[in-house]
N, C-alpha and C positions, 0 to 999 in steps of 0.2 A: 502494500502500499504506500509506504512513505518511496519508494522509487517511483510508483505512475504520478503520485501528486508532485515530484520533483519535475520530474518531464511533463508533465501538461502545463505546471505554472514557470518552469524555466523559458523554452520557447515562444509561447506568444512575448513572454515580455523581453527575452533578449531581439525577435525584429521592433519589437517596439519598439527600443533602444536605439539599434544599431539605423535606422532606417529613421526617428527622432533626432541623434544626432548628427546624420550623414544632410540633413534637411536646415537645420538651424545652426553647424558649426565649421562642417568640413566641407561643404559647397561652397557657404559664406566666405570664409578660407582664401579658395582656390578665385571666386568671382575678385576679390580685393589684390590677387596678386598681381598685379601693377603698381596700385599703386605701394605696396610694402616691400614689393623684390619677392625674388625666389628664394634668397638663402630665408627670411623670416619668414614665409610664407610655409617652409620645410619644418623648421624650425615649432612653429605652430604647431603645424600638420602634427609633427610627433610626440609633441607634448599633448594635444588632446587624443591619436590613439594610445597615451598613458592613461590617460581619463575613463579613456572607454576598458581599456582591460582592468583596470581599478575594480569601476562598476561591473561590471561581470560580473570578475573574478568574487568584491566582498560584498557585492549587493544581492544580484538574480542568482546567485547558488546559494546565498543562504536562506536559514540555516543546515542545507541537507549537506552541505561541504563545510572543511574546516582548513583552511588553509596556515601552516607553519612555514615563516619565515625565516630561517637564521641567517645571517652574518659574520660568518668567520673572525671578522677582520672588525664587526662593531663600530660598523660606517666609516671606518678610514676608503675613503673611495679611492682607484689604484689610476684615476684620469683614466683618458680614452685608451681603449685597447681593446681585445677581442677578446667575447663571451663565448665559451664554449660549451654546451650544453648540452645531455644523452636527452634522447625523443623519446619518449613514452604512448603520446597523445596528442590528438588534436587541438587539444586545451590548451597545450606547450606555450605556443606563443601568447597569448592570454595572458598568461604567469608574469612573463618577463616586464611586466606595468611597476612589479616591484622593486625591480634596480632602480627604478628612477633617474635615471642618465639618459638626454637622449641616443638614441640608436636608431639602425638600421638593423632587421632582420635576413638574413639570407636566406630562403625559400626556394624548393621545388614548383612544379608549374603551376599545381592546385590550389593553392591555396589563390592567385591572380585569378581566377575562376568562377569562385564565389560571388555573389551575385554583392556589389555595394564594398564588401569586404575588401575584394579582389581589387574596385578600385582606388579602396583608400587604402590601398598598400603600395599601390603605382605614382598616388601620388605622392607617399611621401619620401619616396623614393628605394621604396625596399627591392631586394636584390636576386632576381628569378634567373637563378643561376642555369636551368637548362635551356636559356634562350640564352646564354651570355657566351662568349669563347673564355677556354679562361683569360687568354690575355685584358678581354675585356673587362672582366670580374673583376681583374690583381691591378689595373689602374681606376677602374670607378669606384673599389673600396679604399685603394690608397689618397685619394679625393677626400673621399670620406672622412679617412682617418684628422688628413691635414685641417680637414674644419671643426676637428673635435668631435666628431659624432663614433660613435664607437658600432662593435658590428657584433650582431649574435649568431649564432650558428650551430646548425644544428648537423655534424662533420656524418654520423651514422646516415643521413639520407632519407631514411622512412625511419617509421615508429617500431618499437619492438615489440613481442607481445610475451614477453619475460625480463627476468629481472639482469639477462645478458645483457650489458652494453657494446654493440656490433661493433668492428671493424670503421676507424673514420677515413675519412675523403680528408686528403689532405693538403687542402685549396687556401683554408684560410692557416692554418699552419705556418708555411709557405708565406703569407703575407704578412703575419706578425715578425716572421725574423725578417721579412724586405722593408717591413717599414720600424723594426727598433723599437717595439711597445708588446706591453706585457700582455699575458695571457691568464685569462681570470674564469678557471673553471664551475660550473654549472649544476648542481645534481638535483636532478627530480623522480621523485617517487610518488604511488600512492592515486596518481589520476590514472592509469592504466584501461579504466573502466569509464571512462568519463571525458567521452564514448569510448566503447570496444572498437576496436581497429571493425575497419566493415560497420559500424553499427552508428545508431545517431541513440541510441536508449545509455542513457548518465545514471549512473548506480554514486549513492550518495557514499559520501569516507570523506580522509581525510588526508591531503596533500604538503609532499614538504620540500619547498624548492632551497634546496643552500648553495648560498655562495661562499666558495670552499676561497681558501687562501690565494692570495695573486704570484704566478709565476712570473717575474722580473724575467725582462729578456734576457740581463745577463746570465741567468743560469743555463738561456738553453739555445744563446746564441751562437754555440759551436755544434750542437749538436745538427745530425741530418733530420730531415724535414720525418722521415720515416718512425726516426726515436723518439722524436717529439710529439709525437701525435699520439706513439702507442704508450706514453709517461704521462700526457693529459687523460687517455683513457684508462688507464689504471688509476688514478686519481679517483675518477668520478666512477669504478667499477669497484672501487673500496667504500666509497661510502653507501652506493645502494646497498650494497651486501652488509653493511653496516644498518640502516632501513628497513631491509627487508630478509634479514633474519627467521 
């Protein structure tokens, strides 16, 4: 019964909030672009996305879902960086609102196909890696980093169905080395049924989002990307194992 009530209340509210924020916030910002400038438009859009993510996760999921965010560095921000996260669910992207920074997510093609949400992602400059060459991705991401915009990546490429963190793609690790910026591992656990793979059904529960200690450039500058990505993967896997014993 609890699951049924959750789904019957969440999805109508989700549609209302998504359309409402698009009509009253996102669309007006795009219209104002010639007057406030491209960079300001992007910054405002990304802040709105953060608020949107917080509304969805903190209010629309309440009281059926509890989210526990733990910052292992107690608010000490690493500055512009690459956030590397395991991929458990289609709700992962909304949880990135808890980071509280201006960032752009690296995503595959499917989120950009979702009505309204896909448009918002394109307006915010999110990176569709399936439509970019490796050279285009690197140059675009480097430019974002120069503008003090952090990158959020899910290098497994697709969500997992169990607690095992899959092999990572090396693109964002090469990016971090080239740009000389830190990597911040993120661990998500508990939302693998919010919703389940190939399903829209949400299951109530507790989600853990752990922001792990920063890996500074000096710690990995001499590593080859293969060793670096495996090192970060192991750090995230160890945290997943602690949460899912």
